C-alpha positions as CSV (number, residue, x, y, z in Angstrom):
1,M,70.8,17.0,33.6
2,A,72.8,19.5,35.6
3,F,75.7,18.7,33.6
4,A,73.4,20.1,30.9
5,Q,73.1,23.0,31.9
6,F,77.0,24.1,31.4
7,T,77.1,22.2,27.9
8,Y,74.0,24.0,26.5
9,P,72.8,21.0,24.4
10,E,69.9,21.6,22.0
11,S,68.8,17.4,22.4
12,L,69.5,13.8,24.8
13,R,72.0,12.8,22.4
14,D,73.7,15.7,22.4
15,I,74.3,14.9,26.1
16,E,75.1,11.8,25.8
17,A,77.6,12.2,22.8
18,C,79.6,14.4,25.7
19,L,79.3,12.2,28.4
20,R,80.5,9.6,26.6
21,S,83.4,12.2,25.2
22,S,85.5,11.9,27.9
23,P,84.4,8.1,30.4
24,D,87.6,8.6,33.0
25,K,86.2,12.3,34.3
26,L,83.0,10.6,34.2
27,Y,84.3,8.0,36.8
28,H,85.8,10.4,39.3
29,M,82.5,12.1,39.1
30,G,80.9,8.9,40.5
31,I,79.1,8.1,37.2
32,R,80.6,3.4,37.0
33,R,78.8,2.9,33.3
34,R,77.9,4.7,29.7
35,V,74.9,7.1,29.8
36,S,72.0,6.0,27.5
37,R,69.4,8.4,25.9
38,S,66.8,6.6,27.2
39,T,68.2,7.0,31.1
40,L,68.6,10.5,30.4
41,A,64.8,10.9,28.6
42,D,63.8,9.0,32.4
43,A,65.6,11.9,34.1
44,N,64.6,14.6,32.5
45,E,60.6,13.5,32.8
46,R,61.0,12.8,36.0
47,H,62.4,16.0,37.4
48,D,60.9,19.2,37.8
49,W,62.2,21.9,35.3
50,R,62.4,24.0,38.3
51,I,64.8,22.4,39.9
52,F,67.4,22.9,37.4
53,A,66.5,26.6,36.6
54,D,66.7,27.5,40.6
55,F,70.8,26.1,39.6
56,A,71.3,28.1,36.3
57,Q,70.4,31.4,37.7
58,I,72.7,30.6,41.3
59,L,75.2,30.1,38.6
60,I,74.4,33.0,36.9
61,A,74.3,35.4,39.8
62,R,78.3,33.9,41.2
63,A,79.5,34.4,37.4
64,R,78.0,38.2,37.7
65,L,80.0,38.7,41.1
66,L,83.2,37.6,39.7
67,Y,82.9,39.0,36.5
68,A,81.8,42.6,37.2
69,N,84.7,44.5,36.7
70,D,85.8,42.2,33.2
71,S,85.4,43.5,30.0
72,F,85.3,40.0,28.8
73,P,85.3,40.2,24.9
74,W,85.3,37.3,23.5
75,A,87.3,37.5,20.0
76,R,89.7,39.5,19.3
77,F,89.8,41.5,15.9
78,R,92.4,41.5,13.5
79,E,92.1,43.8,10.1
80,R,95.2,42.1,8.3
81,K,94.7,38.2,7.8
82,G,92.0,36.4,6.8
83,A,90.8,33.4,5.3
84,V,87.6,32.3,3.5
């Protein structure tokens, strides 16, 4: 479920699709088998949501310190070339 904090999924199906997209990387993180929606649903039901909220706040605080002096543009604007 901590993985989902980084990917901003909209459903358990999105989390499952992300996890299944790169099984070789999951193997190195200690996940040896395919992750199913029912397993994610069980984990989501059992774990307290405040654990993930605290983790997210820690990451946000670190990112603010790292990028405090950056303008951090998300896209460059071009006036000439365009497409529909």
